[in-house]
C-alpha positions as CSV (number, residue, x, y, z in Angstrom):
1,T,18.6,-16.6,-4.2
2,R,15.4,-15.6,-2.0
3,V,12.6,-17.9,-1.4
4,G,9.8,-16.2,-3.3
5,T,5.9,-15.6,-1.5
6,D,4.9,-18.6,-3.3
7,G,7.7,-21.0,-1.8
8,T,9.6,-21.3,-5.4
9,I,13.9,-20.3,-6.0
10,L,14.6,-19.3,-9.3
11,L,17.6,-20.7,-10.3
12,P,18.2,-19.0,-13.8
13,E,20.2,-22.8,-15.0
14,L,17.1,-24.2,-14.4
15,S,13.9,-24.1,-16.5
16,N,11.3,-23.5,-14.0
17,P,11.0,-22.4,-11.0
18,L,11.6,-25.1,-7.8
19,R,9.0,-25.5,-5.1
20,V,11.4,-25.6,-1.4
21,E,8.7,-24.7,1.2
22,G,8.7,-26.7,4.1
23,L,11.8,-28.4,2.7
24,L,15.2,-28.8,5.3
25,P,18.3,-27.4,3.2
26,R,19.7,-30.6,3.0
27,E,16.5,-31.8,1.2
28,I,16.5,-28.4,-1.4
29,E,20.1,-29.7,-1.8
30,E,18.8,-32.7,-3.2
31,Q,16.3,-31.4,-5.5
32,I,18.8,-28.8,-7.0
33,A,20.6,-31.7,-8.0
34,R,18.0,-33.9,-9.2
35,R,17.1,-31.0,-11.3
36,F,20.5,-30.2,-12.8
37,V,20.5,-33.9,-13.5
38,D,17.2,-34.5,-15.0
39,E,17.8,-31.3,-17.4
40,Q,21.3,-32.9,-18.3
41,I,23.2,-29.8,-17.2
42,L,24.9,-32.1,-14.9
43,V,26.6,-35.4,-15.2
44,H,27.6,-35.4,-10.7
45,P,26.8,-32.2,-9.4
46,L,28.2,-30.8,-6.2
47,V,25.2,-28.6,-4.4
48,T,25.5,-26.1,-0.8
49,V,22.2,-24.9,0.3
50,S,22.4,-22.4,3.7
51,I,20.1,-20.2,5.1
52,T,21.6,-16.7,5.7
53,D,18.2,-15.0,6.3
54,Y,15.0,-15.9,8.0
55,A,11.5,-14.3,6.8
56,F,9.4,-13.6,9.3
57,R,6.3,-12.4,9.6
58,L,3.9,-10.2,11.6
59,I,1.0,-10.7,14.3
60,N,-0.2,-7.5,16.3
61,I,-1.4,-8.0,19.9
62,V,-4.0,-5.5,21.1
63,G,-5.4,-4.3,23.8
64,N,-5.2,-5.3,27.7
65,V,-1.3,-7.4,27.4
66,K,1.6,-6.4,29.1
67,F,3.1,-5.2,25.9
68,P,1.0,-4.5,23.7
69,G,2.2,-4.4,19.8
70,Q,3.5,-6.5,16.8
71,I,5.7,-9.5,17.6
72,S,7.6,-11.1,14.6
73,I,7.5,-14.5,13.7
74,T,10.0,-17.0,11.7
75,N,7.7,-20.2,11.9
76,P,4.0,-20.8,13.4
77,I,3.9,-20.4,17.1
78,T,0.5,-20.9,19.6
79,L,-1.9,-18.2,20.7
80,L,-0.6,-18.9,24.4
81,N,3.2,-18.5,22.8
82,A,2.1,-15.0,21.3
83,L,0.3,-13.5,24.6
84,S,3.2,-14.9,26.7
85,R,5.5,-13.2,24.4
86,A,3.2,-10.2,24.4
87,G,3.8,-10.5,28.5
88,W,0.0,-11.9,29.3
89,I,-3.0,-10.8,30.1
90,T,-3.3,-7.4,32.3
91,Q,-5.9,-7.1,35.0
92,D,-8.1,-4.8,33.4
93,A,-8.7,-8.1,30.8
94,G,-12.4,-9.2,29.9
95,A,-13.1,-13.1,30.5
96,D,-12.3,-13.3,26.2
97,L,-10.5,-12.9,23.7
98,L,-11.0,-11.9,20.0
99,L,-8.9,-13.3,17.0
100,T,-9.0,-12.7,13.7
101,I,-7.4,-14.7,11.1
102,N,-7.9,-12.5,8.0
103,D,-10.0,-9.9,6.8
104,T,-13.0,-11.9,5.3
105,D,-13.6,-13.7,8.0
106,A,-15.2,-12.3,11.6
107,P,-13.3,-11.8,14.9
108,R,-13.5,-15.1,16.7
109,K,-14.1,-15.2,20.2
110,I,-12.1,-17.7,22.9
111,N,-12.6,-17.6,26.4
112,I,-9.2,-17.2,28.2
113,H,-9.6,-19.1,30.9
114,D,-10.7,-22.3,28.8
115,L,-7.5,-21.4,26.6
116,Q,-4.7,-21.0,29.6
117,M,-6.1,-24.3,31.4
118,G,-6.2,-26.5,28.1
119,T,-9.7,-27.7,28.3
120,D,-10.0,-27.3,24.8
121,P,-6.6,-28.2,22.9
122,S,-8.5,-26.8,19.9
123,L,-9.1,-23.2,21.4
124,N,-5.0,-22.7,20.9
125,I,-4.7,-22.1,17.7
126,M,-1.6,-22.5,15.6
127,L,-1.1,-18.2,14.3
128,T,1.4,-18.0,11.0
129,G,1.3,-14.3,11.2
130,G,-1.2,-12.1,10.1
131,E,-3.3,-12.1,12.8
132,V,-4.9,-10.1,15.1
133,V,-5.4,-10.9,18.5
134,N,-7.3,-8.3,20.2
135,V,-8.0,-8.6,24.7
136,P,-10.8,-6.3,25.2
137,D,-11.9,-4.9,28.2
138,A,-13.3,-6.6,31.2
139,Q,-16.8,-5.3,32.6
140,K,-16.8,-2.8,35.2
141,V,-19.0,-2.2,38.2
142,W,-18.3,1.6,39.5
143,V,-17.9,1.9,43.2
144,T,-18.0,5.3,45.4
145,G,-18.8,6.4,48.4
146,N,-17.1,5.2,51.7
147,V,-14.8,2.8,50.8
148,T,-11.6,2.5,51.0
149,R,-10.7,3.3,47.3
150,P,-13.7,4.3,45.1
151,S,-12.7,3.6,41.5
152,P,-13.9,1.2,38.7
153,V,-13.7,-2.7,39.5
154,P,-13.5,-4.9,37.0
155,F,-15.0,-9.0,36.5
156,R,-13.9,-11.2,34.2
157,T,-17.2,-13.3,34.8
158,L,-20.7,-12.6,36.6
159,S,-20.2,-14.3,39.4
160,D,-17.4,-12.0,40.7
161,A,-19.9,-9.4,40.3
162,T,-21.6,-9.2,44.1
163,V,-21.8,-6.1,46.3
164,L,-19.4,-8.2,48.8
165,K,-16.7,-9.0,46.3
166,V,-16.8,-5.5,44.7
167,I,-16.8,-3.9,48.2
168,A,-13.4,-6.2,49.2
169,S,-12.0,-5.2,45.9
170,A,-12.2,-1.3,46.8
171,G,-10.4,-2.0,49.8
172,G,-13.0,-2.2,52.2
173,L,-15.6,-0.4,53.7
174,T,-14.4,3.2,55.8
175,P,-15.9,3.7,59.5
176,Y,-19.4,4.9,59.9
177,Y,-20.7,3.4,56.5
178,N,-24.6,3.8,56.1
179,K,-26.9,0.8,57.0
180,M,-27.7,1.4,53.6
181,A,-26.3,1.2,50.3
182,Y,-27.9,1.5,46.5
183,I,-27.3,0.6,43.4
184,Y,-28.1,3.0,40.2
185,R,-28.9,0.9,37.2
186,L,-29.6,1.9,33.3
187,D,-33.0,1.0,32.5
188,T,-33.9,0.6,29.0
189,T,-34.4,3.8,28.4
190,G,-31.1,5.1,29.8
191,T,-32.2,6.4,32.7
192,R,-30.4,5.1,36.3
193,R,-33.1,3.7,38.7
194,E,-32.0,3.4,42.2
195,I,-32.4,-0.5,44.0
196,P,-31.8,0.1,47.7
197,V,-28.9,-2.9,48.9
198,Q,-29.4,-3.6,53.3
199,L,-25.7,-3.4,53.6
200,K,-25.3,-4.3,57.4
201,N,-27.5,-7.2,57.3
202,L,-25.3,-8.1,53.9
203,M,-22.3,-7.4,56.0
204,H,-23.4,-9.8,58.8
205,R,-24.5,-11.9,56.3
206,K,-28.0,-11.9,57.4
207,V,-29.6,-11.9,54.2
208,P,-28.1,-13.0,50.7
209,D,-25.2,-10.8,48.5
210,V,-27.0,-8.9,45.9
211,Q,-25.7,-9.5,42.1
212,L,-24.5,-7.1,40.3
213,F,-23.8,-6.2,36.5
214,S,-21.5,-4.4,34.1
215,D,-21.8,-0.5,34.6
216,D,-23.7,-0.6,37.9
217,I,-22.8,2.5,40.2
218,L,-22.8,1.2,43.7
219,L,-23.1,4.0,46.6
220,V,-21.9,3.5,49.8
221,P,-23.4,7.1,51.9
222,D,-22.1,7.6,55.5
223,D,-24.2,7.4,58.5
224,N,-24.6,10.8,59.1
225,G,-27.5,11.2,55.9
226,N,-24.9,13.2,53.8
227,N,-26.9,14.0,50.6
228,R,-26.8,10.8,48.2
229,R,-26.5,13.1,45.2
230,A,-23.3,14.6,46.5
231,L,-21.5,11.6,47.0
232,L,-22.6,11.0,43.2
233,L,-20.5,14.3,42.0
234,T,-17.4,12.1,43.6
235,L,-18.4,9.8,39.8
236,Q,-17.0,12.5,38.0
237,S,-13.3,12.2,38.7
238,L,-13.7,8.4,37.6
239,A,-15.9,8.0,34.9
240,G,-16.6,11.4,33.7
241,A,-19.6,14.1,33.5
242,G,-21.5,12.2,31.3
243,A,-21.7,9.2,33.5
244,S,-22.4,11.4,36.3
245,A,-24.9,13.4,34.9
246,A,-26.2,10.5,34.2
247,V,-26.3,9.0,37.2
248,V,-27.9,12.6,38.9
249,T,-30.4,12.3,36.3
250,G,-31.5,8.8,37.4
251,M,-31.9,9.6,41.2
252,R,-34.8,10.6,43.3
253,P,-34.5,14.0,45.4
């Protein structure tokens, strides 16, 4: 006899379904025996219950985890346990995850660092199946020009997005970098505006580090005065032609 979705079993000898949700096999045996006696079917019933198959439910884990997909559970598990079974988050993961409990409620945003550190136990929600755990991409800054690895650099918190930290994440500067670098930042009109950075003074700690924001482009020209417009074309291999064109359109000649 299988347990129904409503947590009951149906025995042909009994007049009504028997609720067994949350009971151990021994407790189910006692319930069945009691019902046989109450309904005057048997005087001294001997009932044995064994579990031959466990029902399971699915949790969907998508986004920036090592093994995205579905995990099956037979008992409730915590959110941390679910992420662990998915191989944990990747380096491209953002600071927050989105947990969807059901189709009617809006996704809940949960800070991954706080969840991992256990500062707020209520964040480690018990999952029973049917939930969707989405780990979105981290915010990114694009860095190109005279750095070792021109690439998008993800950051999870705004404090990680400074010129010095982004350059370090890109492998550092190559020789003969220009004393000036340039940030290209989208304004409200969709045009990228140029923000000069005193890179040489910054590297020698003569001026404060400069804050970057999501989708900024940091360009480090060389000291021969090569055309900045030509260097920005390397973004075509990093962010696609659309992003590169947006930068060029927003540049001064």
